[in-house]
C-alpha positions, 0 to 999 in steps of 0.5 A: 519490545515488539516489531511488527510488519503490517502487510496487505494480503490481497491487491491492496486497499485492504484497510491497512491505514486504519489498522496501522493507525489503530495499532500505533497507539501502543507503538513508538515508531512507525516506519514506511518501507516501500512504494511511493505516492501511487496509493493512499491509506485512508484514516478516519478520525472524528469524522475527518478523513486523512489520505496518506500517500507517503506519510506513515499512517501513525502520524496522527498520534503526536507522540509517535516518531514516523520515518520513511525508509530508503525503499520508498520513492519520494515525491517531495511535492506530495510529501509537503502537501501532506505535511501542510494538510496536517498543519491545517488540522493543528498537527505538527510533524516537526522533530518526529517525521524523518526521511532516509538519506538514501531515499530516491526522488521522483521527478516530473519527467518520471510522471511524463514517462509513466503516462506515456507508457500507460497511454501508448497503444503499442504497450500493455496497459497496466493501470498505473496511477501515473505517479512516476513510481515505476520510472523512478525505480527504473532509474534507481536500478539503472543507477541514474537516480538522485536521492535525498542526500543529493537534494540537501547539498545545494552546492553540489546539487545544481550541476547534478541537476544540470547533467540529469535534466539534459540527459532526460531531455535528450531521452524524452525527445529521442524516444518519445518525441517530447521536447522539454522547454528551457523554461520547464527545465529551469522550473524543475531545477528551481523547484528541486533546489527549493525542496532540497532546502526544505528537506534538510530538517527531515533527514536521518539515517533511518537504518541506524536510528531503527537499530538504536531504537530496537536496542533500546526496546522500542516498539516499531511498526513497519508499514507497506503500501499495496498488497502481496498480489501486487508484488513485482516478483510474487504478484500477478506480473506484469499487472503489479506495482514496481516494488516489493510490498511483502514483509521481506522487503522491510529488511531492504527498505529500512535497513534492518536485520530479519532477526529483528522482525517479531511478527507479521500481521496480514490485513484482508478484506471480507471480500476482494477488490482490485484497482487497474488491470490484471487477473482477478479470479473472484471478480463480480462483473454483475449487480452483486459486484456493483452492490459491494462497491456501493456498500463500501461507499467512498472507500471503494474508490481509489483515493489517488485517482477516484477510479472505482475498484473492481469487487468480488468475493473473498479469495482464500487461495490468494490470502493463503498464498500471501500468508505463506509468502509473508509468514503471517500468523494472524489476520485482521479482517476488515470491512465485514460491515460491507456485507451486512445487507447480503442474503448469501455470501460466497468465499472461494476455497480452491480453483479449477483449471481445466479438469484439475483442482488447485488449492494453491495460487499458480506460479505459472502466469499463463494459468491465472487467466484460466482460473474458475473459482470454486465457491462455498456459499454461506448465509448472510446475517443481514444485520448492522454490525457497526456498533458491535464491540465484542466478538460474542455479540456478532450474529451467529451467521457472521461468526460462522463466516469468520470461522470458514475464512479461518479454516480456508486460509489456515490462519487465525483472525485476531481483529475484525473491523466493522467500520472506518472509525477506530472504535469500530473494531473487535479484538477477537 
C-alpha cells in the first residue's frame, strides 16, 4: 500500500495534471484535497486535451475512484460541466466519482464579490480568476456557508437558501451598492435546489472512505491545486490563493491522519512561471521571457482565463523552500523540452538583497521585492527531446543541467517530462 501527495513547488502550473494522470495508472484512488475551480489541470490523451478544474486528474482511467474532499470549495455548475464533457468523450464517472458531505459550495454571489474586490481601484489587485473561491472560503471560516450536505436535503434547503440569499442581498446592497433582483434570487434558489438533487448520487463521507481503503491496503494519490508559493500562509502573501496547497493540508482537506502519508512528490518546471500579480524574482520581462512562453505553446496560457503566464528562469531557492515545507524527497521535472532551442540557460541558486546573500526564501515579505537573483549559466543542448525515452539518451548538456538543479535544490529528480503526452516521460 502506498499513499503519495503530489504538490506544486512553484506558483502552480507545473504540470501536476499530467503527473497525476501518469501516476494514476498504478493507484486505486485519486483524492483532491483543496482549492476550487480557479485553476485548471491539463491532461493530454491521444491528442485530446482535458482541462480539469475540479475533477481529480486520474478520472480518465475508468477503473479508478476519484473523490473531492471537504477542503475543496465546489462550484456545482463547473462540476457538472466537466462530468458532461467526459460523457461526450464516452467516459462514465457514475459510481466512481464522489464528493464529501462537508465540502463548501460556491454561489454566484461569491463570484460577484470576487470580481468587485479585484476591480475595486481602492483595493490591492491580486490577480484572482474571479471564480469565487476567496469569498467562499471566507464564508466557510465565518461559519455562514452552505455545504454539500445542505444542498442534498431538499426539504430543509429552501428555508436555508431564503435566509442566506436575503442576507447576501442586503450585504451586496449596503457594502457594494449592488441590488440582486427578485428574479436573480429566484434563479439562484432554483438552480441550487436542482444541483442538490443532482449531487445526491455523488456524495460520501470521504474521510471514512479513505480510512477504510487505507486499511484495505489501497494505493491513493492526494492531488492539490496551485503550488507552494501560492499557499495562503507560506506563499507570497497577499498574492496567493485562499487555501493551503502544501502537503500538510491533505490531513485537513480529506480528513486523514498524517501517519497515513507515505511520500510527498514535488512537481517543478525546468523554468518558472506565474499567473497574476505578485513577486516573481526570476521573471524575464524581455524577449527571453517571451520566447519561453512561445516555446511553451498553449500550455503557458491559463486554462481558466486565457491569461499569458509570466515566465522566468528556474528558481532553486523557491523549490528548496517548497521541499522543506512539504517534506519532498523527490522531484518530477516537467517541460524540459521547452528549453530545447536555448543556447544558454540560467538557474538561480541564491538571492542578493542589499549586501547580503540569501540561500533560503525570506519569510519577511518586505524583503521579497528587493531580491536580486544570482544566476549560474549553463550551455543549452539545442536538440529536440520529445522522443527521448531513457535518461542515458538525453544530451550530455541536458543531463548536466538536471544535475545542477539537483545540487541546487538538494533533492533527487526521479522523473523528467519532455512533452505533454503520457509517453513523453523519462523515469530516471
